[in-house]
N, C-alpha and C positions, 0 to 999 in steps of 0.2 A: 791606849790600844790595849789589850786584857788576851794574854792567851792563856786555853785551859792546857794543864799540864798532862793530861790524860781525854782521850777518846771517849766523846757521847755519841751512843748506838743510839739513833730516835728509828721507832717502830716503822714497818713500812707504810703503816696508812697515815701517817700522821705525819704533816708538815711545820709543826710548832713545837719547841722543845720546853719541858716543865721542868724546872731547875728544881730539884729535888733539896729540903734543908739541907741533908748533908752532904752536897754538892759542892763544886766549885764557882759557883756563882760569884759575878763580878759585885761591885757594891752600887747603890741607888747612883742614877746618870753617869757610868763608867760606860766611854765609847768603844767597844770591841769588836774584832769581825769573827765570823762565823765561814768553816768551807764544808761544806757540801758532799760526801762522796757516796753517789747511788752504785749499790752492792750489782753488779753485770750475774745476769742467770749465767748457772753452767749449761754450757753447747756441747754436746757431742756431737759427731759424724762418722758416717762407715761410705767407702767407695765399693760399689760394685763395679766392676769391669768386665765387660762382655765381649763378643767378637762373634764372626766378623761384622753385623750389623747394628746400628744403636738400638736402646731401649729406653726409650723417655719415660717409662712410668716407671723403671728398675724389675720388672717383668721379663721374663725370660721366656721363651719357645723353641721348637724344631727349628725355627730358621738360625739359631744361636748354634754355634760349634764347640766353645768354651766360655767358661766362665771362674772367676776369682775376684777376690776384693782384702782388704785390709779397714783398720780403724783407723779415724784422722789420731795425730799425735796432739796432747795436750800441748799449751805454748810453750810449756817450762821445758819441755823435749826438746824445744827447735830457739828459744830466747836462752840460750844458756850464760853468756856470759865469757869473754876471755878464748881460749882454745876449747874450739870444739873437737870430738872425737867421738864417732858414733861407730856403731857394730853390726854388721850383718852374719849372725851364725854362721850362716851356710849360703855359699855360693857354689855353681860349678856347673864343669862342660862334662860328666861321665853318666853312663849308664844311660844314653839319650837323649840328657836333658842337656840345656841350654840355661847363660844366664843374662838376662840385660837389666845394668844398672843405671836407674836414674835420681839425679841428684840435683839438686833445686836450689838455686841461692834464693832466700827469701828476708834477706835480710835490703831494711830499707836505706843504708844510709850507704853502702858502698859498693863495690865492684871485689872481689878475692878469690884470691889462691884455694884451689883444695885438690886437695891430692886422697886417692884410692891405692890403697895398700893390700895385696893378696896374701895371704900366709897360709903354707900348702900343709896339709894335715897326711901323715900324722906330727910333721917336724917341726909345724910350727914356727915361731917365733925368729929360727934359728935357719929357715929356710922362705922367706919370701918371694920365691921363684916365680915369673909371671906375673909380676911383679909389681910394679908401680904406674900409677897414670895421674899426669898432673895437669892441670887445667883453672886459665883465669874465669871466671863467671861472672857476668853482667848481673845487676839487679833485676830479679824474677827470671835469670833463664836458666834452662834443664839441660844437664847433659847425659846423653845416653851413652852407656859404654857395653858394647854389646861382646861376651867375652870372645865367643867363636871367633868373630870379627878381627878380637884384638890380637891375634895367634897364639890365643892360649889352647894348651891342646887338648883334644878328647882324654877323657880320664881324669881329669882335675879336679879337684873338690878341696875345701877348706875354709876359711872365714876371710871377710872382707874390714877392713876400717876406712873411715871416711874422714880425711882432720882436714877443717879448716879454723880460720881464725874470725868467720863470720857465722850469720845464722842460716843453715844449710839445715836441710832434712832429705831422705832418700828412701828409694823403693826398688826393689830387686822384683821384676818377671821371671821366675825360672820354667821353663815350658820345656815340653817333650812332643813333639809332633806325631813321634810314630815309637812303636815298641821295637829293640834289636831286631826282631824277625820281621819288622818291616810292615808288622799293623798299624792302621792308623789312628791316633788315641786323643791329639790332640790338647794333653795334660795340662792343666797350668795353676803355678801358685804364686802369690806375692804376700811378700814381707816388707815388713820398715825398719830401717835401720834404728837400733835404738844406743841413746846414748850409753857410756861405759857405765852413768850413776846409776842405771836400768839395772847393772848387772845383780846379782846378790847370792849368798852362801845360801839359801833357799829358793826354789823356785818351784811354783804350783801350776799342777797340768790338770785342768779341768777336766777334758775330755780324751781318755783315750782308749782306741779299739784293740781288740785281737779277735781276731777269726769271727767279727760280726756282723752277717751276709754280706762275707767278701771282703769287709774293711778291718785295715791292719794300720798299726801307726809307727813311724819311725822317728828318733829323737836324733838331734842335731845338735850335741853340745859342746859349747863353743869356752874355751880358757882363757878368761880377759887377762891373766896376770903374763907381765911380759919378763918374769924370772923365776918363776916358780912353777912345779905341777900342780895338777888338782886330782884330788883324791873325791871321787864321787860317784852316790849312790843316790838307785832311783828305787822308792817301795811306790807298789803298786796297790790302791787300793780297790776293793769292789763298791757297787754303790752302798752298804751299811756300813762303809768306813772299817772295814776287817784288812788285814794285810796280807796278802794274798802271793806277793812276791818281790825278790829283790836282784838289782842288776849292777853291777860296779864298773868304772872303770878308772884308769890313771889318764891325764891327758898334758900333756907337753904345754909350756906357754904359748898362750898365743894360737892354737891348735884344738880344733873339731873332733868328735869321735861319734860315730854312729851307734844308734841301738834299736834293732829295728827287730820288734817282739817274731813274726815268723820263724826266723831263722835263730831260734832261741826256744826254750821249752815253753808251752804255755802255762800261764802262771794262773790261770784261772779266776780273771776277772768277771766272768760269766758274758764274754760278750764287747763290754765296754765298762769303762770306770776312771779314775782318776792316777795322779802319780807326784808323788813328792820328792823332788830333788834337792840335794845336800852337798856342799862339798866344801873345803878348807879354804878355796878360792871363790871369788866370782865369778859368775859362769851367766852367760843368756844360753836360753834353749830353744831352740825352733822343733816346732809340733809338726809332722805330717804323715796325715792320711789319706792311704790310696787304697782303688779298690780294681783289682785286675783282674775278678773273677767274676761270671755271673751269666747273664742271656741279655741279649738286644743294646739298647743304649746307656744299662746302667753299667756297663764296664769301662774301664779306662776314667773313674774319677779319681778327684786330687784336691784335698782343700789342707788349710796349714795355717797354723796362727805363732805368734812369738809369745812364752809365756811374761806376762807382764802381771802387777803388782792388783791387789786386788782390795777389799774393805780393810781398813788396817784396824778400825776404833767404833764404838759404840756409835748407831745412829747413820752409819756410812750409807751412801748409796751407787749402785752400777746403772748403768745407762746401756738399751739396745736400740740403737735409733732406727735401725730397719730389722721388722718383722712381719712375715709373708705367711699366711694361709691360703691353700688351694683353693681357687672357685670350681662351682659344680660344673655351671654354664659357659662361662667367662670368667675371664682374669689369671690363664694358666694355673700353673702345677707346681708353682714354687712354694716352698714348705720351710718354716724357721725353728729351729729348736733352739732353747737354753740351758746351757748346763750349768750347774753350783757346785761349788767344792770348799766344803767346810777345812782349811787347813790347821784346823785347831784343835788340841787335844781334849777339849771339850763340847757340848752340844752348841751350835748355835740355830736364831731363827730367825726368817727370813718372808716377807710377804712383798707378792709381787703383783703388779699392776701394770693393764693395758690401756693404751690410749692411742686415739684414731688423729689423723694427720692437722684435724684444725683443736686437738688437744681435750679432746673427751673422753672420759671413759668409756670402755667398752669391755661385754662382756665375753669372759666370765665375771671381770671384775668390776661390772655396776655401784654393787652394793657394797662390797668390801672384797679385798685380795685374795690371790691366791697365796696361801701359807704352807710353810713346813718348815721341822723342826729338823738340822742335819746331824745327824750323829759327830763325832770326830771323827775324821778323815772321811766324813760320807759324802753323797750327792744326789742334787736333786734335776731333774730331768723337766723341764716346761715344752713340751713336743706342741708345736700350732694342731695337728691333724686328732690329738686327742682328745680336743675340748669342742665339743659338740656345740655349744653355746657361744663358741665364737663364730662371728659373722662369716660366711663363705668369701676367699677372694680376699680379706683383711687387708689392710697393708697399716702400718703403722708404727708404733715404738713400746721399747718394755722398762719400766721403771722396778729397780729390785733395792730396800731395804733390809738392813740386815743388822744384826747387834756382832758386828768387828770378824775380821778372820773368815771371809769370805773372797773368792774369786770365779770370775763367769766366760764362758767361751760361749758363742752362736753359731749354728751352723747353718747353712742356707743349702739347701739341694732342689733340680729340677730335673728327673730323668730324660725329658721331654726334649731336652738339648740334646745335640747330635753326638756330641763326646764327653766334654766334663762338664756338669752343671752346676757342679759345688763350690761353695766359699765358704769359712770361717772367718771369725770376725772378735776380735779380743772386746770385752764390756769394760769400756772407759769408766773411771772412778771419780765422782762430784770429788772438786778440789776443797769444799766448802762444806760442813755439816750440814746438815739439812732441818737439827732442831737444834734448840739450846734452853740451858736452863741455868737460870742466875740466881742466889738466895744471899738475902741480904738481911741483917738486922734494924728496926727503924724506931725501936725502944725496947727495953728491957723485956718486955712480955708478947713480941711480936716479931714473928720472922715473914718479911714478903715476899713471896717465889715468883719470875718474872718468866712465863715459857711461853716459847715461840719455837711454830711448826714449822717445817717446811712443805713442799707439797709432796703428795698432795693435803692439801690443809682441813678442809672436811670431814675429818676423821676421829673415832672414838678416843683418846688417848687415858692412862691413868698414871697419877702420879704420887709418889709415897714421898714424905718429909719424916723420916725415922719412924715409928710405927701409925702413922696417920695416909689416910688413904682418902685419895680424890678423883672421882670418877666424871671422865668428857669434861674438862675443865677449859678447853678451848673454845674460842669462839669463830666464828666466818671464817675471820681472816687467820684464824690458826694460833690465836695469841691470847693469855690469861695476866692473871695476878693473883696467888692467893695470900690471903695474910692468915698463918697458921694460928696466931695466938697463943703458940705451947713452949716457947721459947726457951731455954735452958741453959746453965752454965756451961753443959759441955757439949752443947750444939749437936745434929744430927746430918747424916746422908741423906741426901734427894736423888729420887731416879725418875724421869719420864720415860714411860710406854706406851708404844701402840699397841692397843688394846686390840688385838688381832678377833678375837672371838668375839666383843663386844659384851662383855658378862662387867665390867665395872671390879674387879680382881685382877690381880697378878700371878697368872700361870707361865707354865712353861714353853708356851706357844708364841705369848707375847715377845716383841722387839723391842729392846733396850735402845732408847735414841741420845739418851742425854744422861748426865750425872751432875750434880753441887754437894758441893757441902757448905750447911745451913750455919751461920756461926755460932759461939755462946753467947749470953747474955751478959757472962763475967766477964 
């Protein structure tokens, strides 16, 4: 039996292994075994929650009274291993809101005990009043905790921690049936509890509002530390990436603090922009946008998301599984937008594609993606009604490829809904790199460069090796091998770019997908 010391990656279109001369192949006649692992494609999901009637198509109408939603958690946020600690940055019974928590045991192995602990703000860890709920959950069972029914008094607000030694996940519905003066609004917000590992000293907020057609944004910042205060700064940026305002807070351990823009000075973001939250302790940030003014059914809107990670390296992908455009004669008036934020201090390029439910490309991205060059801390908005080429009544998905440091969120709004027709969704990040580049030297005068491109595969790419440039090298399967023939003793750097403008050159709008180092011949 022969065992390879390293994995051999087989191209996706082949089912045969070509043992290269410098590989670890066994001698002729040797018996050996081969384990084949097929990579699974990334899957992203969102939940669109509607009331009081069902919506089998994902569309809403005047039959509905409220809408909310959230993005599905990646498997790594559920199958954590060991003791779980999940955090809701905000749960509340104040200002007419009530919170209903839902905790589900996804563990296939056993039943488990779950503890939910509330930490009141502003005192936090020193005051877990109203307090602690414990229950044994069977496999697949969901526990619903209505804070008002559990005796949590009106006016309470803070963060909640979910602890368990099983694979659990949790969401919270925050609902507001009426304004304190009695006007019905039926506002709804839904957030996930995120693992403590999702907390960070930097959190990026792709979309925030201030006085934009009645929309304003509030921030609930939760300090995850149990023994140290968090010194928190919020920097606000307009769409061009200009720093236009700053807020700061000191937050006690396991407490949370609000920042609500209408309660403070206008930061001149131009109606909407982005924000970056930095802290000396790990924090989580819930971002809630509300619309209390206007006319007709557009009053009483609410949407929210919890800041999550974005693309961290070259060639990363963001997904939005649900993207909708209103129909002229049918299909409803649901409209989606995507907001992308560059949290880096340098420019970042993005490319965006639309797909229908069958996976086919859709206008305006049939021939080429929609592209943008985001300035440092800048923002890009892709809004369905702004693109006449997009089919009316479209319902599909969005893929964004970025060359690093980009985070995204999607809003979905229908003002035909009687009260609150708005929801927001984080854009999940692909767990694997959508493209790869590997460079080896086969003889003293030849580099062999292996290129693999993820979806969509039939796109022009440019590869550079040192000063050499190769145009549109991949085949219909998104794969290629380049024999460079110019190796030297010092080696060279190689880079794979999406040729966004299809001109066979590397421009600032092109998206960097992958890099490699070609070894020297010496």
